[in-house]
N, C-alpha and C positions, 0 to 999 in steps of 0.2 A: 608381237612387234610393240617396241617401245616408241612414244611419241618423240616428236622433232626436238632437238637439244636437251634430251635426257641421255644419261649414262648408266648403263648396267655392268659394273664391275666385280670380279669374283674369284673365288679360288676352288679347285677341284681337286678331288684324289680318286685314284682307281687302284686296284689290286686285281691281278688276274693269275689263276693256278692252273696247271694241267699236268697230269701224269701221263695219260695215254693220248696217242696222235694217229694221224693217218699217214702212212706211207703208201702214197696214192691213194686206193680205195681199202688198204689193208690196215685194220685198226690193231696199233701195238703199244707196248710201252719201252722204255729204253733205260736199262741198268745205268748207262753213263751220264744219263741227265738227271733222274729220279724225277722230282717234280720240279717244274720250271716256274718261278715266280716273277712277274712283272709288275712293277709298281710305278705309278705317274702322278707326279704333282703338277696342276696346270695353273697358270694364270691368265686371265683374259678381260677384255672391255668390250662393250657393244656401245654404239653411238647412233643416236637418231638422226640421221642426215635430213630426212623429210618425216612426215607422219606414215609414209608408205615404204621407204627405204632405210635400212640399218646396215651398220658394217661392223663386224666383229673381228678383232686381233687377239690371238692367243699364241701360247707357246708352253710345251711342257719339259719338265724335267723326269727322265725315265731311268729306272733301275731294273736290271735283270740278274737272276740269281737261278742257279741249279743246285738242288739239294745233294746230288750224287755227282761221282766222276771227279774229273780234274780241270774240266772247263772253268775258267772264271768269268763271272757275269761283267756287264758293262754298266755306266752310268754316266749322266751327262744331259745337256740341252738337246733336245731332238729338233724338231722343225717348227718353223715360224709359219702361221696360216692366217690368212685375210679372208673372210667371207662376207660378201655383199648379198643381201636379201630384199627382194621386192615383192611387196604386195600387190599383185598385177589387177585383181579384179574380185569383187565381193558382191553377191546377190543375196538379200534378204528377203523372207517371206515369212511374216508371223513369228513362230519360234525356231525357224530354220534358217541358216545362215550357210552359204555355200563361197568359200574363199580360194583363190588360185594364186599361188606363189611360185617365183622362180629364184634362184639362187647360184651365184659362181663362187669357187673357192680356189684359192692358189696357195700353194705351201712351197717353201724351200728349207733346205736344211742349214741350220746355222752353227752347226759342231762337225768336225771332221771325224766321226764316228765311222767305225768299220762297218760296212754293210754285208760283207762277205763272212759272216758270224752267225747266221741263222741257226738255231733259234734265240740266240742270246743278242742279237745285234738289237740297237735301239730303234733301228727303222730301216726303210729301205734306201735312204740317202738319194731319193730322186726328187726331180722337181715336179711337182703334181698339180695338175687342174682339173677341177670338178665343175660340171653343171648339172643343177637338179631340179626338177620341177614337183611341185607340191599340190595335191588337192586336199582341202579340209572340209568335212561337213558336220555341223553343230546343230543338234535337235534339242533345245531346250539345254540341258547340262550333259548330255550325252553325245560323245564326238567319235568320228571315223576319220583317220588321215592317210592318206596314201603318198608315196613318193617315188621317183625313179631317178637314177643319178647314173652319169658315165663319166670315168676318169681316166684322162691320159697320163702317162708317166714318162719320164725323161730316160734316157740310157744313164747308167752309173759307171765309175771307174772304179776298179777292184784292184788289190795289191798282188796280181800275179798276170803273167803275160799269156797264161794259155788256161782253158777249163773245158770240161766236158758237160755237153748237156745230151742231146741225142747222138751227137758227133762231136769231135774235138775241133774247139775253136782257138786259134792263136790270135788272141788280142787281150786286152785289159778293159775292153768296153763290154758292157752286158747290157742287152736289149729286155726291158721289163714288160711284160704284157700289160694292156690297158684293163679296167676293172668296169664292172657294172655293179650296180647297187640298187634293191628294191627293199623298201621298208614300209611296214603297216603298223599302224596304230589305233587302238580302240580304247575307250574309257569314260571316265567321268570328270568334268572340268567345271569348277566353280570359282569365284573369286578369290577364296584363301586356299583352295585344296584341289589337287589335281591326282587321280590315279589312273594309269593306263597299262594295258599289256602291249607289248611289242614284239613284232616278228621282223626278222631281218635276213636277206638273201644277197650274199656277196659271191660274185663270179669274176675269175680271171679269163680274160678273153685271149687264151694262148697259153704258152708255158708248157712243161713237162712234169712228169712225176718224179718223186725221189727214187732213185735206184735203192735195190735191197740192201738194208744195213749200211747205208750212206748217208752222209750230212745233207741236209737241205741245202737249197742255193738260192738266191733272190729272184731267179726268174723261173721258179717253180710254179706250175699252176696251183693257186691257192684259193679253193672254194669253201664257203662255210654258210650253214644254215643256223640261226640262233634265235632264241625266244626269251623273253624277259618280262619284267615288270618295273615301272617308274613310280616314284610318289614324289610330290612336291607339296611344300607348306609354306604359305604367306602368312606372317605373324600379324595379327590384329593391333598388338601391343606396339610393334615397331614396323609400322608400314613401309614397305620398300624392301623389307628383308626377307629373302626366300631361302629354303632348304630343299635340297633335292637329294634322295637316296633312291638306289635301283640295283637290280641283279639281271645278269644275263647269261644264258648258258649254251653253248655250242652244242647242238643236237646231231649234225651230221656235218662232214667236211671231207676235203681232200687236200693232203699234203699241210695240215694246219693241225695244233694242239684242241684237244677238246677243252675247252677254256670255261671256268667258272669266273665271271668278273662281276666283281662288285665296286659300285662307284657313288661317290657323293659330292655335292658341290654346296657353297654358301655364296649368295650373290647379294647384292644391294644396289638400287636403284634410285637415282637423283637427278633432279633439273639444275642445269646450269643458269637459269635466269631466276630472278626472285620470285616472279608472278608466274608461275606453272599450274595447269589444271592437274588435279589429283588423277594418278594412272588408273585407268580402268583394266585390271590385269586379265579380266574374262572376253576381252576385245582382242580379236585375231589382228 
């Protein structure tokens, strides 16, 4: 959390690659796709509304590319998202600290990209709303964090008047399944350095499997389990500048690619008023 009247602005980059994917629960490759690469460059800013409430606005520019076949990738601005996070309660005892957070996130597409082009689509083109609860426990410089989230997704409009899921539907409207997500983190947290191991479980609450040798569809059941590591560095010589890098790998899934995702970001935090206290980065 950043203090009241502070801004944390930055840019991020990620690249994701997969050759194998799950067609339902069957793992395979596809010579018409080869290796699928998705890159995203994002910009965002976080503002401290109070010392316990922050708001973050962000938007990515996404590019997709398949190394084989005749399908052309897409590129463009994806979805604008707004997140509001609240530090609800904190309990301290000696070197132990237990903190509870709650957050809500809304996102809307800002570009008329084609969603019915999975896996090369820029996104689902739906309006999403996510609620998340977070518990963070810090003992000295060792921490454990767990969170759970539920995401509702709006219907989308596709450029055809009929499609087949488990039965034929005469409509250009597609109902997307809602999602649940559970995230777990553990590691070392100090004023200038953070190292953490991450596990994530994302589950579609509905949908159907990709049919044999068929293209994916936006309302497929898309589940994945991933593990990864994140590193964060805060520079002593340039206080307020933070570098983040990490890697995330999908270990198991359903109707998704077995992706390896490398990501990084550069952010800078500054106060809006002349007299501001120095930020304690190790404080939740």
